[in-house]
C-alpha positions, 0 to 999 in steps of 0.5 A: 147082693154086693156087700159094704164093711162096717158103714153105719147108714142112718135113717131119719125119720120124722112122719108116719107117711116118710116111715111107712116109705122107709121101713122096707129099704131099711129092713133090706139094708139091715139085711145087708151084711157090715151094714149097720143101719141106724133109725132116728126118729123125730117131729110127729113120730113123738108126738102124742096128738097125732098118735105117738108113731114111734110106737110104730117103728119099735113095732116093726123090730127096729131100735129107735137111735136117736130122736129128734123131739121138735114140738115147738107148740104153736100152729103157725108159721113162726112155730115152724121156723122155732121147731126147724131150729130145735130140729136142728140143735137135736139133730146136732146132738144126734149125728154127734152120738151116732157117727153115721157114715150117710144118712137117708131123706126122704123127701120135702118137709121144713123139718127134713131140711134143717135136719139136711142142713145140720147132716150136710154141716156135720159132712155127714154124705146124703142120700135122698129121696123123691127129688126133683119132684113138683108140688106148687101149692106147699112151701114143700115144693121150695124145701125139696130142691134145697135138700137136693142141692145138700145130697150127694146121691138121689134116687128120683121116682120118675125120669123127667124128676131124674132130668129136673135134677141133674137141670139142678146141676146135679151129675147124672151118675149121682142121679138114679130114677128108681121109681117111687118106693110108695108103689114097690110097698102097694105091690109088696105088703102083705095085706089085711082082708076086709074083715080084718081092717073093719074089726080093727077100725070099728066098722064093717067094710065088707061090700061096701063103697069105702073112702080113703080120706086125707086132706093136709094144709096146703102152706101155699095157699092163702086160703083157711086150712079150716075153711077148706076142711069144712068145705070138704065135711060138706062135700064128703056128707053128701054121700052117707052110704060110703064108708069114710076112713079119714086120717089126721093131717100133718103138723104144717101150719094150720094142720092142727085146725083142720083136726076139730072139723075132723073130729066134729064131722066124724062124731056127727056121723058114727055109722059111716064116718072113722077118723084114725090119728094114724094108719101105719104102713100095712093098714093104709095099704090095705085100705087103699086095695079096699077103697073106691076112692082116695079124696084129699091132698096127700102126695100118696093120692098121688102116687100110690093110688093109681098102683092099687087100681083106685082113683083119686080126688086131688083136691086143691093147689096142693099137689099142682105140678106132680106128674099123675095118673089118668085117674086122677080127677083134679078138683076145687077146694069148694064143697060142690067141686069135690061132690062132683069130683067124687061122683065122677070117681065113683062112676063106673068109667072112672073106676075101669079105669082105675082099675088099669093102675097105669102110674107113672112111678112104676119100675118092676124093681125099685127096692132093689134099685135103691138098694144097689145104688146106696151100696154102691155109694157106700162102697166108694167113700169118702167122696170129694166135695160135689161140682155144680154139673152144667147143662151143655 
């Protein structure tokens, strides 16, 4: 692998989900001579009610170079706006101290848009992962495209997404289809056995039907997130023999209202339900390989679950517009729709289809493609201001 001398590469992570995706890439870049990897953690990583997952970063052997604390309190849209302001201010302080040569940002969340705005304003080139995707049911959809326009290098998960980033005016030679890093993780993460994971979660998983459940607010849906979570639990209760491992929602507006619904459900069904604040990448990937179905509205059900050979029940509009494998079943938010979709996902025909592991997000060497693109980018710094690429 080519080397670059004396470059500081800053990875910004704000949730358990993006760190699980970024960790292998951060480790790969840290192994390159002359690259100083800086890890900046913010938002949910620093909140006890979401598991204080900054510990997971440190336990993976990384040092936290900076923190972006942006806990504004509240569970509404206005609180998210206040948090975005806090994120921009703290990011300015962190980047002033760290002086990175480039920053790696993943995804589409509200705080990542604020951090991207601060990064670009400070003339720090942005390497953006997972641009060009569509998720019409969330404000993240617009945030993602805005981050694309603030970024200089784009690592997309499919060729269709690469084309969309170019359509947004980005030069083709700055847009690389690498495949999805989450899919690489699915094939390359050392996994826990069913017995090990079961002991860790306090429930037997051996030989049992298992569901991995994650439900976030759909921030472009006017319906109550709590009411939708009630419908989800009303559907799950129809499967008492199925072990249900449920993770906390994220802290988008309405996320905190979902948590009491899940806590009440888990408390009422201790024999087969476990509610976990954060699984971390190894436990989550291990759960996917053991699961019979993934239920909820997380992007991991669309992107990662197919490569684990497990069908997905994708609920509501949050992921509407994403390219999806044939093993992904879309359903409405009513309890009867969710129950019907889970039953179909558990059918022999759907289990056989999922076992084929067909996944449009798969490329054989995603990690290598990402590392090569980043190293080439760093070796050619500084770059002139980018120009808008007009389509013919």
